[in-house]
NUMITOR-691357 format. One record per residue (C-alpha): residue in one letter; y, x, z. Coordinates in nm, 3 decimals. Each point is the difference from the previous one (the first is absolute). Layout:
BEGIN
+--------+---------+---------+---------+
: residu :       v :       u :       w :
+--------+---------+---------+---------+
:      A :       Y :       X :       Z :
...
+--------+---------+---------+---------+
***
This chain:
BEGIN
+--------+---------+---------+---------+
: residu :       v :       u :       w :
+--------+---------+---------+---------+
:      M :  -2.313 :   3.282 :  -1.831 :
:      K :   0.037 :   0.011 :   0.378 :
:      V :   0.304 :  -0.167 :   0.156 :
:      L :   0.096 :   0.054 :   0.364 :
:      H :   0.235 :  -0.241 :   0.179 :
:      I :   0.189 :   0.153 :   0.293 :
:      I :   0.163 :  -0.231 :   0.255 :
:      T :   0.105 :   0.063 :   0.358 :
:      S :  -0.188 :  -0.299 :   0.140 :
:      S :  -0.238 :  -0.259 :  -0.141 :
:      R :   0.179 :  -0.259 :   0.214 :
:      G :   0.331 :  -0.161 :  -0.089 :
:      G :   0.123 :  -0.127 :  -0.335 :
:      A :  -0.010 :   0.330 :  -0.188 :
:      G :  -0.344 :   0.092 :   0.132 :
:      I :  -0.144 :  -0.337 :  -0.096 :
:      A :   0.158 :   0.011 :  -0.348 :
:      A :  -0.135 :   0.351 :  -0.059 :
:      L :  -0.348 :  -0.105 :   0.114 :
:      R :   0.006 :  -0.299 :  -0.236 :
:      L :   0.091 :   0.232 :  -0.288 :
:      H :  -0.285 :   0.234 :   0.095 :
:      E :  -0.243 :  -0.295 :  -0.002 :
:      A :   0.133 :  -0.126 :  -0.334 :
:      L :  -0.053 :   0.343 :  -0.155 :
:      C :  -0.354 :   0.026 :   0.138 :
:      E :  -0.082 :  -0.341 :  -0.146 :
:      S :   0.129 :   0.128 :  -0.336 :
:      G :  -0.234 :   0.298 :   0.011 :
:      V :   0.247 :   0.268 :   0.113 :
:      S :  -0.110 :   0.260 :   0.255 :
:      S :   0.265 :  -0.070 :   0.265 :
:      A :   0.036 :   0.131 :   0.357 :
:      Y :   0.234 :  -0.095 :   0.286 :
:      L :   0.143 :   0.234 :   0.264 :
:      S :   0.190 :  -0.107 :   0.313 :
:      V :   0.016 :   0.099 :   0.366 :
:      N :  -0.222 :  -0.289 :   0.107 :
:      R :  -0.225 :  -0.056 :  -0.300 :
:      T :  -0.149 :   0.227 :  -0.264 :
:      I :  -0.202 :  -0.123 :  -0.298 :
:      N :  -0.168 :   0.257 :  -0.224 :
:      F :  -0.048 :  -0.004 :  -0.376 :
:      E :  -0.325 :  -0.191 :   0.042 :
:      N :   0.209 :  -0.279 :   0.160 :
:      K :  -0.157 :   0.056 :   0.341 :
:      T :   0.197 :   0.014 :   0.325 :
:      I :  -0.068 :   0.337 :   0.161 :
:      A :   0.073 :   0.176 :   0.329 :
:      D :   0.298 :   0.228 :  -0.054 :
:      S :   0.126 :   0.237 :   0.270 :
:      F :   0.285 :   0.139 :  -0.213 :
:      F :   0.272 :  -0.191 :   0.188 :
:      N :  -0.157 :   0.039 :   0.345 :
:      Y :   0.207 :   0.175 :   0.263 :
:      Q :  -0.096 :   0.364 :   0.041 :
:      K :   0.087 :   0.146 :   0.338 :
:      P :   0.192 :   0.324 :  -0.063 :
:      S :  -0.132 :   0.325 :   0.141 :
:      F :   0.194 :   0.203 :   0.255 :
:      F :   0.129 :   0.236 :  -0.269 :
:      E :   0.102 :  -0.292 :  -0.224 :
:      K :   0.203 :  -0.147 :   0.287 :
:      I :   0.178 :   0.332 :   0.052 :
:      K :   0.068 :   0.028 :  -0.374 :
:      T :   0.141 :  -0.354 :  -0.014 :
:      K :   0.232 :   0.063 :   0.296 :
:      F :   0.119 :   0.326 :  -0.151 :
:      Q :   0.075 :  -0.171 :  -0.332 :
:      H :   0.175 :  -0.287 :   0.176 :
:      Y :   0.245 :   0.229 :   0.178 :
:      F :   0.044 :   0.285 :  -0.247 :
:      L :  -0.137 :  -0.091 :  -0.346 :
:      A :   0.010 :  -0.379 :  -0.012 :
:      T :  -0.126 :  -0.151 :  -0.324 :
:      L :   0.199 :  -0.253 :  -0.201 :
:      F :  -0.248 :  -0.263 :   0.124 :
:      Q :   0.074 :   0.089 :   0.364 :
:      K :   0.376 :   0.019 :  -0.053 :
:      T :   0.029 :  -0.336 :  -0.177 :
:      T :  -0.235 :  -0.168 :   0.246 :
:      K :   0.223 :   0.116 :   0.284 :
:      R :   0.311 :  -0.124 :  -0.179 :
:      L :  -0.158 :  -0.337 :  -0.074 :
:      N :  -0.110 :  -0.041 :   0.361 :
:      L :   0.359 :   0.063 :   0.116 :
:      I :   0.136 :  -0.293 :  -0.203 :
:      K :  -0.304 :  -0.231 :   0.005 :
:      Q :   0.127 :  -0.216 :   0.286 :
:      D :   0.319 :  -0.067 :  -0.196 :
:      L :  -0.176 :  -0.103 :  -0.320 :
:      H :  -0.026 :  -0.367 :  -0.093 :
:      C :  -0.285 :  -0.008 :  -0.248 :
:      E :  -0.357 :  -0.110 :  -0.057 :
:      I :  -0.128 :   0.356 :  -0.027 :
:      A :   0.125 :   0.354 :  -0.068 :
:      T :  -0.242 :   0.269 :  -0.118 :
:      L :  -0.001 :   0.364 :  -0.111 :
:      P :  -0.175 :   0.155 :  -0.304 :
:      F :  -0.190 :   0.243 :   0.220 :
:      S :  -0.347 :   0.012 :   0.152 :
:      D :  -0.234 :   0.244 :   0.171 :
:      Y :  -0.288 :  -0.124 :  -0.216 :
:      K :  -0.096 :   0.216 :  -0.296 :
:      L :  -0.101 :  -0.291 :  -0.222 :
:      H :  -0.053 :   0.224 :  -0.303 :
:      E :  -0.299 :   0.151 :   0.184 :
:      H :  -0.179 :  -0.332 :   0.052 :
:      P :  -0.334 :  -0.005 :  -0.193 :
:      L :   0.083 :  -0.330 :  -0.172 :
:      V :   0.334 :   0.136 :  -0.120 :
:      Q :  -0.173 :   0.303 :  -0.142 :
:      E :  -0.266 :  -0.217 :  -0.167 :
:      A :   0.243 :  -0.248 :  -0.158 :
:      D :   0.132 :   0.012 :  -0.355 :
:      I :   0.293 :  -0.231 :   0.075 :
:      I :   0.194 :  -0.040 :   0.328 :
:      N :   0.146 :  -0.348 :   0.054 :
:      L :   0.246 :   0.016 :   0.288 :
:      H :   0.110 :  -0.312 :   0.186 :
:      W :   0.186 :  -0.022 :   0.337 :
:      V :  -0.052 :   0.354 :   0.132 :
:      A :   0.254 :   0.053 :   0.280 :
:      G :  -0.139 :   0.217 :   0.280 :
:      I :  -0.298 :   0.144 :  -0.188 :
:      L :   0.153 :   0.154 :  -0.312 :
:      D :   0.194 :   0.324 :   0.022 :
:      Y :   0.197 :  -0.018 :  -0.323 :
:      S :   0.065 :   0.371 :  -0.044 :
:      T :  -0.349 :   0.137 :   0.065 :
:      F :  -0.188 :  -0.283 :  -0.171 :
:      F :   0.188 :   0.006 :  -0.329 :
:      E :   0.007 :   0.379 :   0.000 :
:      N :  -0.378 :   0.023 :   0.038 :
:      C :  -0.122 :  -0.310 :  -0.183 :
:      N :   0.045 :   0.030 :  -0.377 :
:      K :  -0.185 :  -0.322 :  -0.084 :
:      P :   0.172 :  -0.294 :  -0.172 :
:      I :   0.177 :  -0.229 :   0.247 :
:      V :   0.031 :  -0.378 :  -0.019 :
:      W :   0.231 :  -0.125 :   0.273 :
:      T :  -0.006 :  -0.371 :   0.084 :
:      F :   0.325 :  -0.091 :   0.176 :
:      H :  -0.049 :  -0.251 :   0.282 :
:      D :   0.358 :   0.054 :   0.118 :
:      M :   0.296 :   0.224 :  -0.088 :
:      N :  -0.082 :   0.296 :   0.225 :
:      P :  -0.138 :   0.236 :  -0.269 :
:      F :   0.345 :   0.016 :  -0.165 :
:      Q :   0.210 :  -0.047 :   0.313 :
:      G :   0.045 :   0.224 :   0.303 :
:      L :  -0.087 :  -0.112 :   0.351 :
:      F :  -0.007 :  -0.372 :  -0.067 :
:      H :  -0.235 :  -0.232 :  -0.185 :
:      Y :   0.246 :  -0.263 :  -0.121 :
:      K :   0.360 :   0.022 :  -0.121 :
:      N :   0.143 :  -0.233 :   0.266 :
:      D :  -0.116 :   0.237 :   0.275 :
:      E :   0.159 :   0.296 :  -0.178 :
:      V :   0.332 :  -0.185 :  -0.026 :
:      A :  -0.016 :  -0.128 :   0.359 :
:      N :  -0.053 :   0.351 :   0.140 :
:      A :   0.237 :   0.194 :  -0.225 :
:      K :   0.232 :   0.106 :   0.283 :
:      T :  -0.281 :   0.115 :   0.225 :
:      A :  -0.243 :   0.165 :  -0.239 :
:      S :   0.166 :   0.068 :  -0.337 :
:      K :  -0.002 :   0.381 :   0.032 :
:      L :  -0.367 :   0.024 :   0.095 :
:      D :  -0.087 :  -0.274 :  -0.249 :
:      D :   0.162 :   0.191 :  -0.287 :
:      E :  -0.179 :   0.321 :   0.099 :
:      I :  -0.338 :  -0.178 :   0.000 :
:      K :   0.071 :  -0.139 :  -0.347 :
:      L :   0.051 :   0.355 :  -0.125 :
:      V :  -0.323 :   0.119 :   0.164 :
:      K :  -0.193 :  -0.280 :  -0.168 :
:      A :   0.164 :   0.050 :  -0.339 :
:      K :  -0.074 :   0.374 :   0.002 :
:      A :  -0.367 :  -0.059 :   0.088 :
:      I :  -0.049 :  -0.281 :  -0.252 :
:      Q :   0.136 :   0.216 :  -0.282 :
:      K :  -0.313 :   0.215 :   0.040 :
:      I :  -0.216 :  -0.287 :  -0.131 :
:      Q :  -0.079 :   0.077 :  -0.362 :
:      K :  -0.157 :  -0.330 :  -0.109 :
:      G :   0.083 :  -0.327 :   0.173 :
:      V :   0.045 :  -0.375 :  -0.034 :
:      V :   0.180 :  -0.237 :   0.236 :
:      V :  -0.143 :  -0.351 :   0.033 :
:      T :   0.197 :  -0.281 :   0.164 :
:      P :  -0.152 :  -0.338 :   0.093 :
:      S :   0.334 :  -0.178 :  -0.062 :
:      K :   0.255 :   0.029 :  -0.280 :
:      W :   0.270 :   0.026 :   0.267 :
:      M :  -0.158 :   0.319 :   0.134 :
:      L :  -0.036 :   0.131 :  -0.355 :
:      V :   0.376 :  -0.033 :  -0.055 :
:      A :   0.071 :   0.178 :   0.330 :
:      A :  -0.244 :   0.280 :  -0.090 :
:      R :   0.161 :   0.047 :  -0.340 :
:      E :   0.348 :   0.017 :   0.154 :
:      S :  -0.119 :   0.277 :   0.231 :
:      K :   0.010 :   0.352 :  -0.145 :
:      V :  -0.279 :   0.132 :   0.224 :
:      F :  -0.282 :  -0.099 :  -0.239 :
:      S :   0.192 :   0.062 :  -0.322 :
:      H :  -0.292 :   0.192 :  -0.155 :
:      F :  -0.250 :  -0.278 :   0.077 :
:      T :  -0.097 :  -0.288 :  -0.227 :
:      K :   0.071 :  -0.326 :   0.184 :
:      T :  -0.174 :  -0.333 :  -0.044 :
:      H :  -0.057 :  -0.335 :   0.172 :
:      I :  -0.344 :  -0.131 :   0.099 :
:      P :  -0.028 :  -0.290 :   0.251 :
:      N :  -0.242 :   0.016 :   0.290 :
:      A :  -0.316 :  -0.210 :  -0.018 :
:      I :  -0.175 :  -0.250 :   0.227 :
:      D :  -0.360 :  -0.098 :   0.079 :
:      F :  -0.030 :  -0.363 :  -0.107 :
:      T :  -0.343 :  -0.038 :   0.160 :
:      V :   0.160 :   0.036 :   0.345 :
:      F :   0.347 :  -0.141 :  -0.060 :
:      C :  -0.048 :  -0.343 :  -0.151 :
:      P :   0.084 :  -0.366 :   0.072 :
:      Q :  -0.184 :  -0.160 :   0.294 :
:      D :  -0.015 :  -0.340 :   0.169 :
:      K :   0.331 :  -0.031 :   0.183 :
:      T :  -0.091 :  -0.290 :   0.227 :
:      S :  -0.304 :   0.157 :   0.165 :
:      L :   0.176 :   0.332 :   0.055 :
:      R :   0.302 :  -0.168 :   0.158 :
:      A :  -0.220 :  -0.200 :   0.237 :
:      K :  -0.109 :   0.325 :   0.166 :
:      H :   0.363 :   0.062 :   0.103 :
:      H :   0.077 :  -0.364 :   0.082 :
:      I :   0.232 :  -0.037 :  -0.299 :
:      A :   0.018 :  -0.342 :  -0.162 :
:      P :  -0.096 :  -0.028 :  -0.370 :
:      N :   0.347 :  -0.132 :  -0.093 :
:      D :   0.206 :   0.252 :   0.201 :
:      F :   0.239 :   0.221 :  -0.196 :
:      V :  -0.129 :   0.354 :   0.068 :
:      L :   0.169 :   0.329 :  -0.084 :
:      L :  -0.173 :   0.337 :   0.033 :
:      F :   0.170 :   0.331 :   0.084 :
:      V :  -0.188 :   0.332 :  -0.011 :
:      A :   0.112 :   0.351 :   0.095 :
:      E :  -0.171 :   0.301 :   0.154 :
:      D :   0.271 :  -0.016 :   0.267 :
:      V :   0.214 :  -0.315 :   0.035 :
:      S :   0.282 :   0.210 :   0.152 :
:      N :   0.036 :   0.204 :  -0.320 :
:      I :   0.356 :  -0.081 :  -0.112 :
:      R :  -0.085 :   0.056 :  -0.368 :
:      K :  -0.260 :  -0.279 :   0.009 :
:      G :   0.268 :  -0.251 :   0.105 :
:      F :  -0.175 :  -0.210 :   0.266 :
:      Y :   0.330 :  -0.025 :   0.188 :
:      L :   0.153 :  -0.168 :  -0.305 :
:      L :  -0.285 :  -0.250 :  -0.011 :
:      Q :   0.057 :  -0.082 :   0.368 :
:      E :   0.371 :  -0.056 :  -0.065 :
:      A :  -0.081 :  -0.210 :  -0.306 :
:      L :  -0.233 :  -0.225 :   0.199 :
:      V :   0.284 :  -0.081 :   0.242 :
:      N :   0.182 :  -0.153 :  -0.298 :
:      L :  -0.307 :  -0.207 :  -0.087 :
:      K :  -0.042 :  -0.193 :   0.324 :
:      K :  -0.030 :  -0.331 :  -0.186 :
:      T :  -0.286 :   0.133 :  -0.212 :
:      P :  -0.337 :  -0.009 :   0.182 :
:      I :  -0.125 :   0.357 :  -0.048 :
:      T :  -0.292 :   0.192 :   0.149 :
:      V :   0.017 :   0.377 :  -0.044 :
:      L :  -0.309 :   0.221 :   0.013 :
:      A :   0.104 :   0.358 :   0.080 :
:      I :  -0.233 :   0.296 :  -0.051 :
:      G :   0.074 :   0.353 :   0.122 :
:      K :   0.044 :   0.204 :   0.313 :
:      G :   0.305 :  -0.058 :   0.216 :
:      V :   0.141 :  -0.266 :   0.226 :
:      I :   0.097 :  -0.335 :  -0.153 :
:      P :   0.301 :  -0.144 :   0.191 :
:      V :  -0.059 :  -0.351 :   0.138 :
:      N :   0.222 :  -0.279 :  -0.136 :
:      E :  -0.052 :  -0.358 :   0.115 :
:      N :   0.139 :  -0.135 :  -0.327 :
:      I :  -0.229 :   0.205 :  -0.224 :
:      K :  -0.379 :  -0.022 :  -0.009 :
:      I :  -0.125 :   0.355 :  -0.053 :
:      I :  -0.369 :   0.086 :   0.035 :
:      S :  -0.046 :   0.373 :   0.045 :
:      L :  -0.337 :   0.117 :  -0.134 :
:      G :   0.054 :   0.364 :   0.096 :
:      E :  -0.140 :   0.284 :  -0.208 :
:      I :  -0.267 :  -0.082 :  -0.258 :
:      S :  -0.183 :   0.277 :  -0.186 :
:      S :  -0.285 :  -0.198 :  -0.155 :
:      P :   0.067 :  -0.097 :  -0.366 :
:      V :  -0.217 :  -0.310 :   0.044 :
:      A :   0.203 :  -0.112 :   0.303 :
:      M :   0.324 :   0.070 :  -0.185 :
:      A :  -0.113 :  -0.207 :  -0.298 :
:      A :  -0.063 :  -0.294 :   0.236 :
:      C :   0.354 :   0.031 :   0.137 :
:      Y :   0.152 :  -0.013 :  -0.346 :
:      A :  -0.209 :  -0.306 :  -0.079 :
:      M :   0.142 :  -0.187 :   0.302 :
:      A :   0.360 :   0.034 :  -0.122 :
:      D :   0.209 :  -0.212 :  -0.234 :
:      A :   0.214 :   0.302 :  -0.080 :
:      F :   0.015 :   0.369 :   0.081 :
:      V :   0.341 :   0.121 :   0.121 :
:      L :   0.078 :   0.363 :  -0.088 :
:      P :   0.362 :   0.070 :   0.104 :
:      S :  -0.012 :   0.378 :  -0.064 :
:      L :   0.333 :   0.175 :  -0.045 :
:      E :  -0.158 :   0.269 :  -0.221 :
:      D :  -0.355 :   0.007 :  -0.134 :
:      N :  -0.205 :   0.144 :  -0.284 :
:      L :  -0.299 :  -0.224 :  -0.082 :
:      P :  -0.130 :  -0.127 :   0.336 :
:      N :  -0.377 :  -0.052 :   0.023 :
:      V :   0.067 :  -0.317 :   0.199 :
:      M :   0.174 :  -0.159 :  -0.298 :
:      L :  -0.300 :   0.069 :  -0.223 :
:      E :  -0.236 :  -0.132 :   0.265 :
:      A :   0.201 :  -0.320 :   0.043 :
:      F :   0.006 :  -0.063 :  -0.376 :
:      A :  -0.375 :   0.067 :  -0.026 :
:      C :  -0.050 :  -0.270 :   0.265 :
:      G :   0.219 :  -0.239 :  -0.202 :
:      I :   0.293 :   0.009 :   0.246 :
:      P :   0.360 :   0.004 :  -0.131 :
:      L :   0.259 :   0.241 :   0.139 :
:      I :   0.348 :  -0.037 :   0.149 :
:      G :   0.209 :   0.317 :   0.017 :
:      F :   0.304 :   0.197 :  -0.107 :
:      S :   0.073 :   0.118 :  -0.354 :
:      I :  -0.090 :   0.365 :   0.059 :
:      G :  -0.250 :   0.255 :  -0.133 :
:      G :  -0.338 :  -0.114 :  -0.122 :
:      I :   0.046 :  -0.333 :   0.180 :
:      A :   0.267 :  -0.106 :  -0.251 :
:      E :  -0.216 :   0.113 :  -0.291 :
:      H :  -0.286 :  -0.237 :   0.079 :
:      T :   0.158 :  -0.294 :   0.182 :
:      K :   0.072 :  -0.259 :  -0.269 :
:      I :   0.193 :  -0.306 :   0.120 :
:      G :  -0.202 :  -0.317 :  -0.040 :
:      F :  -0.305 :   0.206 :  -0.091 :
:      T :  -0.096 :   0.264 :   0.260 :
:      G :   0.275 :  -0.051 :   0.259 :
:      V :   0.367 :  -0.018 :   0.096 :
:      L :   0.257 :   0.280 :   0.031 :
:      A :   0.301 :  -0.017 :   0.232 :
:      N :   0.338 :   0.047 :  -0.168 :
:      E :   0.101 :   0.283 :   0.234 :
:      I :  -0.139 :   0.205 :   0.287 :
:      S :   0.102 :  -0.214 :   0.298 :
:      S :  -0.163 :  -0.237 :   0.246 :
:      L :   0.203 :  -0.291 :  -0.135 :
:      S :  -0.110 :   0.063 :  -0.356 :
:      L :  -0.361 :   0.039 :   0.116 :
:      A :   0.026 :  -0.334 :   0.182 :
:      E :   0.127 :  -0.160 :  -0.320 :
:      A :  -0.291 :   0.148 :  -0.196 :
:      I :  -0.252 :  -0.136 :   0.252 :
:      A :   0.168 :  -0.342 :  -0.012 :
:      T :  -0.011 :   0.006 :  -0.381 :
:      F :  -0.368 :   0.085 :   0.003 :
:      Y :  -0.071 :  -0.276 :   0.255 :
:      K :   0.154 :  -0.259 :  -0.231 :
:      T :  -0.186 :   0.125 :  -0.307 :
:      K :  -0.327 :   0.131 :   0.148 :
:      E :  -0.209 :  -0.250 :  -0.193 :
:      N :   0.106 :   0.174 :  -0.324 :
:      Y :  -0.186 :   0.319 :   0.090 :
:      K :  -0.363 :   0.004 :  -0.113 :
:      S :  -0.253 :   0.229 :   0.165 :
:      G :  -0.202 :   0.052 :  -0.315 :
:      V :   0.306 :   0.103 :  -0.202 :
:      I :   0.100 :   0.258 :   0.263 :
:      V :  -0.353 :   0.142 :   0.017 :
:      Q :  -0.007 :   0.035 :  -0.378 :
:      Y :   0.333 :   0.183 :   0.009 :
:      A :  -0.148 :   0.244 :   0.252 :
:      K :  -0.310 :   0.054 :  -0.215 :
:      D :   0.215 :   0.065 :  -0.305 :
:      H :   0.225 :   0.255 :   0.172 :
:      F :  -0.203 :   0.163 :   0.280 :
:      N :  -0.338 :   0.046 :  -0.166 :
:      K :  -0.216 :   0.294 :   0.114 :
:      K :  -0.137 :   0.068 :  -0.348 :
:      Q :   0.347 :   0.012 :  -0.151 :
:      Q :   0.123 :   0.229 :   0.276 :
:      A :  -0.297 :   0.238 :  -0.037 :
:      K :   0.037 :   0.010 :  -0.379 :
:      A :   0.370 :   0.091 :   0.025 :
:      Y :  -0.067 :   0.280 :   0.250 :
:      I :  -0.294 :   0.134 :  -0.203 :
:      E :   0.228 :   0.031 :  -0.303 :
:      I :   0.240 :   0.208 :   0.210 :
:      Y :  -0.278 :   0.222 :   0.135 :
:      N :  -0.144 :   0.059 :  -0.347 :
:      G :   0.345 :   0.081 :  -0.134 :
:      L :   0.055 :   0.265 :   0.266 :
:      L :  -0.340 :   0.158 :  -0.052 :
:      G :   0.016 :  -0.027 :  -0.378 :
+--------+---------+---------+---------+
***
């Protein structure tokens, strides 16, 4: 059995989660490969040079053909791209994508060699219509967000927020996706959170797919408890300081809620708090709040050290599936403070693994932080680590996926 994971990029939450699944399968004896624009791993689990996604300069005749098509015989891809570009400046969203691509993924050697295709976050590289028309292999689709069964947007809040601007185009893209997905003869949807599973079941796009829930996994050899005092000393943080950690790929991403944390901290002036912030973007200066910006961190080892410095990990996402950062924090023995949404609500147990705010607001978040501060001694690192090992185990994850693969092939 040969399983190929397809993901747009190996970077970012989805790329990392997909790579961890690939590694878990390899450790379980499965012949697994990994295909993305910036990293390709073959079925021997070796990273290889892959020119498939490299830019190919078009010939003179190809340029003429493209211009002719653009003006007289524009494709659906070209038409919708033009329409999206016309409204893009008026959209208020994290990202908006189309189900089109110039890449002929079905022609990639690894796709042709695979027995099972496991899709992940594939915006920009997967052309729905041509791929599902030409690839008749069983499909497992791991949903890292809602985009596979939505239109332009990747989360419901963005769809609602942009209804006036983009509803017509959004509805048309949903139909394009649904029509292409109906061509898949054998398929299973996998969601890392139960919340996403419910949303997938409510959608009619994947009505002919079996749907199941399998949490992501974590590497406990990298993400594990460490000596807090020595790590803090490197950043001139006192051993007894109350330290909160915030992590996002981009701190300006509205969905990740850093602005709510900043507002919450204003209401906690009497509580001595130090905030470690990780991610790209500018952190506004506030004399009343001690925020240490650590910038972008890509090294798992460096990230693990940051978790270990914190007393709690603050994850104020407005919508989220099963964030890798939550799993990493738990693996390091760090409790979580966040909102009661998505996979965060499923695994944040009050008095056990963390605290949930009563509502999505800065005031409620401030109250949750204050509650944790008063009861922080009740949270035990070893208990949290054990919870992570029980729920985000690589062997369990691999076993569950292997059962799905065997079922599709059998």
